[in-house]
C-alpha positions as CSV (number, residue, x, y, z in Angstrom):
1,M,-13.4,-15.6,-12.8
2,D,-12.8,-14.1,-9.1
3,G,-15.9,-13.4,-7.0
4,T,-15.5,-11.2,-4.2
5,E,-17.8,-9.4,-2.0
6,G,-19.6,-6.4,-3.0
7,N,-19.6,-2.6,-1.9
8,A,-21.6,-0.7,-4.7
9,G,-24.6,0.6,-4.0
10,Q,-28.4,0.2,-5.1
11,P,-30.0,0.5,-8.8
12,G,-29.7,3.9,-10.4
13,P,-27.2,6.1,-12.0
14,A,-25.7,7.2,-8.7
15,E,-25.7,3.6,-7.1
16,R,-23.8,2.1,-10.2
17,S,-26.5,-0.1,-11.7
18,H,-26.4,-2.6,-14.6
19,R,-29.0,-0.7,-16.4
20,S,-27.3,2.2,-16.1
21,S,-23.9,0.9,-16.8
22,V,-24.9,-1.0,-19.8
23,S,-28.1,0.2,-21.8
24,S,-29.6,-1.1,-25.2
25,V,-29.4,-4.5,-26.8
26,G,-28.8,-6.0,-29.9
27,T,-26.4,-4.8,-32.6
28,R,-27.1,-1.2,-32.5
29,A,-24.7,1.5,-31.0
30,A,-25.2,1.2,-27.4
31,D,-24.1,3.7,-24.3
32,V,-21.9,2.0,-21.5
33,L,-21.4,3.5,-18.4
34,V,-17.7,2.7,-16.8
35,Y,-17.3,3.9,-13.0
36,L,-13.7,4.7,-12.5
37,A,-12.2,4.5,-8.9
38,D,-12.9,7.9,-8.0
39,D,-16.4,7.4,-8.8
40,T,-16.5,9.2,-11.9
41,V,-18.4,8.0,-14.8
42,L,-16.9,7.5,-18.0
43,P,-19.8,7.3,-20.9
44,L,-18.7,4.8,-23.8
45,A,-20.4,4.6,-27.4
46,V,-20.1,1.0,-28.8
47,D,-21.3,-1.3,-31.3
48,N,-22.5,-4.7,-31.2
49,L,-22.6,-4.8,-27.5
50,P,-23.4,-8.3,-26.8
51,S,-20.3,-9.7,-28.5
52,L,-17.8,-7.1,-27.1
53,S,-15.1,-8.8,-25.1
54,A,-13.9,-7.5,-21.8
55,H,-10.6,-6.8,-23.9
56,E,-12.0,-4.8,-26.4
57,L,-14.0,-2.9,-24.0
58,H,-10.7,-2.2,-21.6
59,R,-9.1,-1.3,-24.9
60,A,-11.7,1.4,-25.2
61,V,-11.6,2.8,-21.7
62,R,-7.5,3.0,-22.2
63,E,-8.2,4.7,-25.7
64,V,-10.6,7.6,-23.9
65,L,-8.4,8.0,-20.8
66,Q,-4.9,8.0,-22.9
67,L,-3.5,5.4,-20.4
68,P,0.0,4.0,-21.3
69,D,0.3,0.2,-22.1
70,I,1.0,-0.9,-18.5
71,A,-2.5,-0.2,-17.5
72,L,-3.5,-3.3,-19.4
73,D,-1.6,-5.2,-16.7
74,V,-2.8,-2.6,-13.9
75,F,-6.4,-2.4,-14.1
76,A,-9.2,-5.2,-15.0
77,L,-13.1,-4.7,-15.8
78,W,-14.9,-5.7,-12.7
79,L,-18.9,-6.2,-12.4
80,V,-19.8,-4.9,-8.8
81,S,-22.9,-5.1,-6.9
82,P,-23.7,-5.3,-3.1
83,L,-23.6,-9.0,-3.6
84,L,-21.0,-10.1,-5.5
85,E,-17.8,-8.6,-7.4
86,V,-16.5,-10.3,-10.3
87,Q,-13.0,-9.5,-12.1
88,L,-13.5,-10.4,-15.4
89,K,-11.0,-12.1,-17.7
90,P,-10.3,-10.6,-21.1
91,R,-12.4,-13.3,-22.8
92,H,-15.5,-12.2,-20.7
93,R,-18.4,-10.7,-22.0
94,P,-19.4,-8.3,-20.0
95,Y,-23.2,-7.6,-21.5
96,K,-23.3,-11.4,-21.2
97,L,-22.5,-12.1,-17.9
98,G,-24.6,-8.7,-16.6
99,R,-27.4,-10.7,-17.9
100,Q,-26.5,-14.1,-16.3
101,W,-26.3,-11.8,-12.6
102,P,-29.2,-13.5,-11.1
103,E,-27.6,-17.0,-12.0
104,L,-24.5,-15.5,-10.6
105,L,-26.2,-14.4,-7.2
106,L,-28.1,-17.8,-6.8
107,R,-25.1,-19.9,-7.3
108,F,-22.5,-17.7,-5.3
109,T,-24.6,-15.9,-2.6
110,D,-27.3,-16.9,-0.1
111,A,-29.0,-13.4,-1.2
112,P,-32.9,-13.7,-0.7
113,E,-34.9,-14.1,-4.3
114,D,-36.1,-10.8,-3.4
115,D,-32.5,-9.3,-3.4
116,V,-31.2,-11.3,-6.0
117,A,-34.3,-9.5,-8.3
118,A,-33.5,-6.2,-7.1
119,D,-29.5,-6.8,-7.8
120,E,-27.9,-5.1,-10.5
121,P,-24.1,-4.8,-11.0
122,S,-22.0,-1.9,-12.3
123,L,-19.3,-2.1,-14.6
124,Q,-15.8,-0.7,-12.7
125,F,-12.7,-0.3,-14.0
126,R,-10.3,-1.2,-11.0
127,R,-6.8,-2.9,-9.9
128,N,-6.1,-6.4,-11.2
129,V,-5.6,-8.4,-8.2
130,F,-3.1,-10.4,-10.4
131,F,-0.8,-7.2,-10.6
132,P,2.0,-7.3,-8.3
133,K,2.8,-4.6,-5.9
134,R,6.7,-4.5,-6.6
135,R,5.7,-3.1,-10.0
136,E,3.4,-0.5,-8.9
137,L,6.3,1.4,-7.6
138,Q,7.9,1.4,-11.2
139,I,5.2,3.3,-12.5
140,H,5.6,6.8,-13.6
141,D,2.7,8.0,-15.5
142,E,0.5,10.5,-13.0
143,E,-3.1,9.6,-14.1
144,V,-2.2,5.6,-13.4
145,L,-0.8,6.4,-10.3
146,R,-3.7,8.6,-9.3
147,L,-6.0,5.8,-10.4
148,L,-4.4,3.3,-8.0
149,Y,-4.4,6.1,-5.3
150,E,-8.2,6.8,-5.4
151,E,-8.7,3.0,-5.1
152,A,-6.7,2.3,-2.1
153,K,-8.0,5.6,-0.1
154,G,-11.7,4.4,-1.0
155,N,-11.1,1.2,0.4
156,V,-9.0,2.7,3.7
157,L,-12.0,5.3,4.3
158,A,-14.6,2.6,4.1
159,A,-12.6,0.3,6.3
160,R,-12.3,-2.3,3.8
161,Y,-8.7,-1.7,4.6
162,P,-8.8,-2.1,8.3
163,C,-5.8,0.4,9.6
164,D,-4.4,0.8,13.2
165,V,-5.3,4.6,14.2
166,E,-1.3,6.0,13.4
167,D,-1.8,4.4,9.8
168,C,-4.9,6.0,9.5
169,E,-3.3,9.5,10.1
170,A,-0.3,8.9,8.2
171,L,-2.6,8.2,5.4
172,G,-5.4,10.7,5.8
173,A,-2.1,13.5,6.0
174,L,-1.1,12.5,2.6
175,V,-4.8,12.8,1.4
176,C,-4.9,16.2,3.1
177,R,-1.7,17.2,0.9
178,V,-3.1,16.1,-2.1
179,Q,-6.4,18.0,-1.4
180,L,-5.4,21.0,0.5
181,G,-2.0,21.4,-0.9
182,P,1.3,21.8,1.1
183,S,0.6,22.5,5.0
184,Q,1.2,26.3,5.7
185,P,1.8,27.8,9.1
186,G,-0.9,30.2,9.9
187,Q,-3.6,28.9,7.7
188,P,-6.6,27.8,9.3
189,T,-5.6,24.5,8.1
190,A,-7.6,22.5,11.5
191,C,-11.1,24.0,10.6
192,A,-10.7,22.7,6.7
193,L,-9.8,19.3,8.2
194,R,-12.7,18.9,10.8
195,E,-15.3,20.1,8.2
196,K,-14.0,17.3,5.7
197,L,-12.6,14.6,8.4
198,D,-14.7,11.9,6.8
199,S,-12.9,12.5,3.8
200,F,-9.1,12.1,5.4
201,L,-10.3,9.3,7.8
202,P,-12.5,6.3,8.0
203,A,-16.4,7.3,9.0
204,H,-15.8,4.8,11.9
205,L,-13.1,6.9,13.5
206,C,-14.6,10.2,13.0
207,K,-18.4,10.3,12.9
208,R,-20.5,11.2,15.5
209,G,-21.8,8.2,18.0
210,H,-19.2,5.9,16.3
211,G,-15.6,4.9,17.1
212,L,-12.9,6.7,18.6
213,F,-12.9,10.1,17.8
214,A,-17.0,10.1,19.1
215,A,-15.5,8.9,22.4
216,L,-12.9,11.6,22.5
217,R,-15.3,14.2,21.7
218,G,-17.3,13.3,24.4
219,R,-14.8,13.8,27.0
220,G,-14.5,17.4,27.2
221,A,-11.0,18.4,27.4
222,K,-9.7,15.5,24.9
223,A,-12.0,17.0,22.6
224,G,-10.5,16.8,19.0
225,T,-8.0,14.7,19.4
226,G,-8.3,13.0,16.3
227,E,-8.1,16.1,14.6
228,Q,-4.9,17.0,16.2
229,G,-3.1,13.8,15.2
230,L,-4.2,14.0,11.6
231,L,-3.2,17.6,11.4
232,S,0.5,17.0,13.2
233,A,0.8,14.2,10.7
234,Y,-0.2,16.5,7.7
235,C,2.2,18.9,8.8
236,Q,5.1,16.3,8.6
237,V,4.2,15.7,4.9
238,K,7.3,16.3,3.2
239,E,7.4,17.8,-0.3
240,A,10.2,15.6,-1.4
241,A,9.3,12.5,-0.3
242,G,8.9,10.0,-3.1
243,S,10.1,12.6,-5.6
244,D,12.1,11.5,-8.7
245,G,12.6,14.2,-10.2
246,E,8.7,15.0,-11.6
247,H,8.8,19.0,-12.6
248,G,5.7,21.3,-11.6
249,A,3.2,20.6,-9.3
250,S,3.2,17.0,-10.0
251,L,1.3,15.1,-7.2
252,S,3.0,11.7,-8.2
253,P,5.4,11.6,-5.2
254,H,2.2,12.0,-2.8
255,Y,0.2,9.0,-5.0
256,R,3.3,6.9,-4.6
257,A,3.9,7.6,-0.9
258,Y,0.1,6.7,0.1
259,L,0.9,3.4,-2.3
260,L,3.9,2.8,-0.5
261,K,2.3,3.2,3.1
262,S,-0.7,1.1,1.8
263,H,1.8,-1.5,0.5
264,E,2.5,-2.0,4.3
265,L,-1.1,-3.4,4.7
266,P,-1.1,-7.3,4.3
267,F,-4.6,-7.2,2.5
268,Y,-3.7,-4.2,-0.1
269,G,-4.9,-5.2,-3.5
270,C,-6.7,-8.4,-2.3
271,A,-10.0,-9.8,-4.1
272,F,-12.5,-10.0,-1.3
273,F,-15.3,-12.5,-0.2
274,H,-18.4,-13.2,2.1
275,G,-18.1,-15.8,4.6
276,E,-18.7,-16.6,8.0
277,V,-16.8,-18.6,10.7
278,D,-17.6,-20.2,14.1
279,K,-17.3,-18.0,17.3
280,P,-15.6,-19.9,20.0
281,A,-17.9,-21.1,22.8
282,Q,-18.8,-18.9,25.6
283,G,-20.8,-18.8,28.8
284,F,-22.4,-21.4,30.7
285,L,-24.5,-23.1,27.7
286,H,-21.3,-23.1,26.0
287,R,-23.2,-21.1,23.1
288,G,-21.1,-20.0,19.8
289,G,-22.9,-18.9,16.6
290,R,-21.3,-17.4,13.8
291,K,-19.6,-14.2,13.1
292,P,-19.4,-12.4,9.5
293,V,-16.1,-12.4,8.1
294,D,-14.2,-11.0,4.9
295,V,-11.9,-13.2,3.2
296,A,-9.3,-11.2,1.6
297,I,-6.8,-13.3,-1.0
298,S,-3.8,-11.6,-2.9
299,L,-0.6,-12.9,-4.6
300,E,0.7,-13.0,-1.0
301,G,-1.7,-15.0,0.7
302,V,-4.9,-15.4,2.6
303,H,-6.6,-12.8,5.4
304,V,-9.7,-13.6,7.4
305,I,-11.4,-10.0,8.8
306,D,-13.9,-9.5,11.2
307,S,-16.7,-7.4,9.0
308,R,-17.9,-6.0,12.0
309,E,-15.0,-5.1,14.5
310,K,-12.7,-4.0,11.5
311,H,-9.7,-6.5,12.5
312,V,-7.7,-9.3,11.1
313,L,-8.6,-12.7,12.5
314,L,-6.3,-14.8,10.9
315,G,-3.4,-14.0,8.0
316,L,-1.3,-16.7,6.4
317,R,1.2,-16.3,3.6
318,F,0.5,-19.1,1.1
319,Q,3.7,-21.1,2.5
320,E,1.9,-21.4,6.1
321,L,-1.1,-22.6,4.7
322,S,-3.0,-26.1,3.4
323,W,-6.5,-25.7,1.9
324,D,-9.6,-27.3,0.6
325,H,-13.1,-26.8,0.0
326,T,-16.4,-28.7,0.2
327,S,-18.7,-28.1,-2.4
328,P,-23.0,-27.6,-2.1
329,E,-23.1,-31.2,-3.4
330,E,-21.2,-32.9,-0.3
331,E,-22.6,-30.7,2.4
332,E,-22.1,-27.2,3.0
333,S,-20.1,-24.8,1.1
334,V,-16.8,-24.3,3.5
335,L,-13.0,-23.3,2.7
336,W,-11.1,-25.1,4.5
337,L,-7.5,-23.7,5.7
338,E,-4.9,-25.8,7.4
339,F,-1.9,-24.3,9.5
340,D,0.3,-24.8,12.1
341,G,-0.5,-23.9,15.6
342,D,-0.5,-24.9,19.3
343,N,-2.9,-26.5,22.1
344,E,-1.8,-25.5,25.6
345,G,1.6,-26.0,24.3
346,T,1.1,-29.0,22.4
347,P,2.0,-28.2,18.4
348,V,-1.3,-29.2,16.6
349,N,-2.6,-28.7,13.1
350,K,-5.2,-26.4,13.4
351,L,-8.2,-26.3,11.1
352,L,-10.6,-23.5,10.3
353,K,-13.7,-23.4,8.5
354,I,-14.8,-20.4,6.6
355,Y,-18.7,-21.6,5.6
356,S,-19.1,-19.7,2.4
357,K,-21.1,-19.9,-1.2
358,Q,-18.1,-18.8,-2.8
359,A,-16.0,-21.1,-1.3
360,E,-15.1,-22.5,-4.7
361,L,-13.9,-19.1,-6.1
362,M,-11.9,-18.5,-2.9
363,S,-10.1,-21.9,-3.5
364,S,-9.6,-21.3,-7.4
365,L,-8.1,-18.3,-6.6
366,I,-5.6,-19.5,-4.2
367,E,-4.4,-22.1,-6.5
368,Y,-4.2,-19.5,-9.4
369,C,-2.3,-17.0,-7.3
370,I,0.3,-19.9,-6.1
371,E,0.8,-21.1,-9.8
372,L,1.4,-17.2,-10.7
373,N,3.9,-17.2,-7.9
374,Q,5.9,-20.1,-8.9
375,T,5.7,-19.0,-12.6
376,S,7.1,-16.0,-11.8
377,E,9.9,-16.6,-9.5
378,P,12.9,-17.7,-11.7
379,A,12.3,-13.7,-13.1
380,A,12.1,-12.3,-9.7
381,P,14.8,-13.4,-7.6
382,P,14.0,-10.7,-4.4
383,E,10.4,-12.2,-4.1
384,N,9.8,-14.5,-1.5
385,V,8.3,-18.1,-2.3
386,S,4.7,-16.7,-2.3
387,G,5.8,-14.3,-5.0
388,A,5.5,-11.4,-2.4
389,P,8.0,-8.7,-2.5
390,S,8.1,-5.8,-0.4
391,A,7.4,-2.3,-1.8
392,T,11.1,-1.7,-2.1
393,G,11.8,-5.0,-3.8
394,S,13.6,-6.5,-0.4
395,P,12.2,-9.8,1.0
396,P,8.5,-9.0,2.8
397,P,8.4,-10.0,6.4
398,P,10.5,-9.5,8.4
399,T,11.6,-6.3,6.8
400,Q,8.1,-5.2,6.0
401,R,5.4,-6.5,8.4
402,P,7.1,-5.4,12.0
403,P,5.8,-1.7,12.0
404,L,2.2,-3.2,11.8
405,R,2.9,-5.4,14.6
406,R,2.0,-3.4,17.4
407,Q,0.3,-4.3,20.6
408,G,-3.5,-4.6,19.7
409,S,-2.9,-3.9,15.9
410,V,-5.9,-4.2,13.7
411,V,-3.8,-6.4,11.5
412,S,-2.1,-8.8,13.8
413,S,-4.3,-12.3,13.9
414,R,-6.8,-12.7,16.5
415,L,-6.8,-16.6,17.0
416,Q,-8.8,-16.1,20.2
417,H,-11.9,-15.0,18.7
418,L,-12.3,-18.3,16.1
419,S,-13.1,-21.6,17.0
420,T,-10.9,-23.9,15.0
421,I,-10.5,-27.8,14.9
422,D,-7.4,-28.9,16.1
423,Y,-5.4,-32.4,15.7
424,V,-2.1,-33.9,16.2
425,E,0.0,-36.6,15.3
426,E,-0.8,-40.5,15.6
427,G,-4.4,-39.5,15.3
428,Q,-4.7,-38.2,19.1
429,Q,-7.7,-35.8,18.6
430,I,-7.9,-32.9,20.8
431,K,-11.0,-31.7,19.0
432,R,-13.6,-33.9,16.9
433,V,-12.2,-33.8,13.2
434,K,-15.0,-34.3,10.6
435,P,-13.7,-34.2,7.3
436,K,-12.3,-37.5,6.3
437,R,-8.6,-37.1,5.5
438,T,-5.5,-39.0,5.2
439,T,-2.1,-38.2,5.3
440,S,-2.5,-34.3,5.4
441,F,-5.6,-33.1,5.7
442,F,-5.5,-31.3,3.0
443,S,-3.9,-32.5,-0.9
444,R,-3.8,-28.7,-1.9
445,Q,-0.7,-27.4,-0.4
446,L,2.3,-25.0,-1.3
447,S,5.0,-27.6,-1.6
448,T,8.5,-26.2,-1.2
449,S,11.9,-26.4,0.6
450,Q,11.7,-22.4,1.9
451,G,8.1,-22.7,3.2
452,S,7.8,-23.1,6.8
453,Y,4.5,-25.2,6.8
454,T,4.9,-28.6,8.2
455,V,2.0,-31.0,7.8
456,V,1.3,-33.4,11.0
457,Q,1.0,-36.8,9.9
458,P,-2.1,-38.6,11.7
459,S,-1.3,-42.5,11.6
460,D,-5.3,-43.2,11.0
461,S,-8.0,-41.8,9.0
462,L,-9.9,-38.9,10.1
463,E,-13.7,-39.7,10.7
464,Q,-16.5,-37.9,8.6
465,G,-18.5,-36.3,10.6
């Protein structure tokens, strides 16, 4: 079971509540509402709902939507609420987990009791976090591509996938093409873009009083710069881009182009979790505190994203990290990430503490993703050690990431915004190391000859704080 942060609304049909998703009890026929990536609702009439498995319900969804067999691998059923997201395993019983939702919230969230009592999950048909990106571009069924496109678009517009302005414009231009058709000279396109700007760009970039476009609109002569950038990108969308010979007015090439561009984002297809990290000490009193973060985990690695600023704080591939977690029984739930770094020119091992009651889920997901990658490696020579190919099948970094490594890019790591524990070999400590470990800080790490991560070996046991 994979838990991530939630982004659904509050109870009620429009807000995807559990009561509206699954009605009735017992063995009589029941109506189940499954929400798709485009926010449409798929009503299903099923028998013996309490004993129905996620696999059986998944099959019913595929039959109604007339999806090909590949959809079994591409999509999964999720229970989603504002407090928690759970990707269901085929054997899970959605109705049973729905009834146990308060228990899951108490175990994996810090939500107040009132919020736990009011929270209800919806059943959603979403991308399977374990589906490799390389296989997406081998899909030809337009409805499958559309669902993947809708989900990626929703994550970009909600700023769940932080993007640089240039990428927002490129992705927004493809949305314009899908919704408005081909760009035609002389058409009043600029007005249409301005009226529906939040359909093409993340809200924090286009709403008055927030973000870049609000600032631009307040500068007189520069007003409308954001719309102009989007319009320019829209005009550059090529009709033949990504075409594989499909006939008619198929939108598949544009769906595929959007996915291809989305694949450049290192957190595409991730499961998301809530957490907090320590802020660096600042000011005369050296006050720090904590900041909320989203932890995005996929088959490629782990990314820590600032929830408020919408930029990456730390991005690591699996061969670049070692990890562990502490349980509530030991102390506060923490996911520990260890990686190579330097302190004023001295090579050190850096330790990042991510405070989260979902640390156990994150640790299990990391371990499972590494196992999947190692299992799939012999059958997928183009992959790198983490099993994370580029969208074209060639090895990922450095061929995939350079376009994103702009100065100040939101996807570049910002270690200066993190408070880490640093230590070096021979037991010499730059900062107090709290957890008690021996050799490597963690026993859990990706061991491979191709990996770039090197464990710094201390000679003394690290003291438990």
